[in-house]
C-alpha positions in Angstrom: 106.4 329.9 -25.5 107.8 331.1 -22.0 111.3 332.9 -21.9 113.8 331.5 -19.5 115.8 333.4 -17.5 120.0 333.2 -17.9 122.7 334.4 -16.0 124.9 337.2 -17.5 128.0 334.7 -17.8 125.5 332.6 -20.2 125.7 334.9 -22.7 122.6 335.4 -25.1 121.3 331.7 -24.9 118.0 332.6 -26.6 119.5 332.9 -30.1 121.9 329.8 -30.0 121.0 326.4 -29.7 121.8 324.2 -27.2 123.3 321.0 -27.6 121.7 318.1 -25.6 123.7 315.5 -26.5 127.2 315.0 -28.2 128.0 312.4 -31.0 131.3 310.9 -30.5 133.3 309.5 -33.4 135.3 306.2 -32.4 138.5 306.4 -34.3 141.6 304.0 -34.2 144.5 303.1 -36.4 144.1 300.4 -38.6 146.3 297.4 -37.6 147.2 296.3 -41.1 149.5 299.3 -41.2 148.8 299.9 -45.1 150.3 303.0 -46.3 147.9 305.5 -48.0 149.0 307.4 -51.2 149.8 310.4 -49.0 152.3 308.3 -46.9 149.9 308.3 -44.0 148.3 304.7 -42.5 144.5 304.0 -42.7 142.0 304.7 -40.0 139.2 302.6 -38.9 136.0 304.5 -37.6 133.3 304.1 -35.5 131.9 300.2 -35.8 135.0 299.3 -37.2 137.2 300.6 -34.9 135.4 299.3 -31.8 135.3 295.7 -33.4 138.9 295.7 -33.9 139.3 296.7 -30.4 137.1 293.9 -28.9 139.1 291.5 -31.3 142.1 292.6 -29.7 140.9 292.5 -26.2 139.7 288.9 -26.5 142.9 287.5 -28.1 145.3 289.0 -25.7 146.2 286.8 -22.8 146.3 287.7 -19.2 149.6 289.2 -18.1 150.5 290.3 -21.5 150.0 293.8 -21.0 152.7 295.5 -18.8 151.2 297.3 -15.7 147.6 295.5 -16.1 148.0 291.9 -15.7 144.1 291.4 -15.7 143.5 293.0 -19.0 142.7 290.6 -22.0 140.0 288.0 -22.9 142.4 284.8 -22.0 140.7 282.8 -24.6 144.0 280.5 -25.2 143.7 279.1 -22.0 140.5 277.1 -23.0 142.1 275.8 -25.6 144.1 272.7 -24.4 141.2 271.6 -22.1 138.1 272.1 -24.1 136.7 268.7 -23.8 137.2 268.0 -20.1 137.5 271.0 -18.2 135.5 273.8 -19.5 132.3 274.4 -20.9 130.5 276.5 -23.4 129.1 278.8 -20.6 132.4 279.3 -18.8 133.8 280.7 -22.2 130.7 282.9 -22.6 131.0 284.3 -19.0 134.8 284.9 -19.6 133.8 287.0 -22.8 131.2 288.8 -21.5 133.0 289.9 -17.9 135.9 290.9 -20.3 134.0 293.1 -22.6 132.0 294.4 -19.6 135.3 295.7 -17.7 137.2 296.9 -20.8 135.0 298.1 -23.7 132.5 300.9 -22.6 131.6 301.9 -26.1 129.2 298.3 -26.4 126.3 296.6 -25.4 126.4 293.1 -25.7 123.5 291.6 -27.4 124.3 288.0 -27.6 127.5 285.4 -27.6 127.8 282.2 -29.4 130.5 279.6 -28.9 131.0 276.6 -30.9 133.7 274.4 -29.6 135.5 271.6 -31.5 137.6 269.6 -28.7 139.2 267.0 -31.4 141.1 269.9 -33.3 141.6 272.1 -30.1 139.5 274.8 -31.7 137.0 277.3 -30.8 134.6 279.6 -33.1 133.2 282.6 -31.0 130.5 284.9 -32.5 130.3 288.3 -30.5 126.7 290.3 -31.4 126.9 293.7 -29.9 125.5 297.2 -30.5 128.0 300.1 -30.5 126.5 302.5 -27.8 124.9 306.0 -29.4 124.2 304.6 -32.5 121.5 301.7 -33.4 124.1 299.7 -35.6 124.5 296.1 -34.6 127.8 294.4 -35.2 128.7 290.9 -35.3 132.2 289.9 -34.6 133.7 286.0 -35.5 136.8 285.1 -33.9 138.6 281.6 -34.2 140.9 280.5 -31.8 143.1 277.5 -32.4 146.0 275.6 -31.4 149.0 276.4 -33.9 150.7 272.7 -33.5 
């Protein structure tokens, strides 16, 4: 194997391994806020953290986050006019554009939307792959009118 010439600032790179890729751990606070025995709270890691972040993103209404009025999936606006104004494709498009704009840790595989206009209810299934892993995750969200 031919030897490579390195600068003096690089040190002795011939004996050390060079990391070509860096694996990132995704870490987030569990929003159930259940206390552990040590007094600390539980944390979500990797796919569970990303899944929680997407759920929060999609259930956040626009103008709800201060200083960022366009943040959020704004899915609740579809509930009262499911039967006449909006269709499944518009809801899918809203979900995909929101995730692409605000969650860079995922690659979307599929989005499925099931609408129940009589009870003002919608079920959303988002299938995605976490970046830098081969793990495929499915997230089910049901949005419904409270009254």
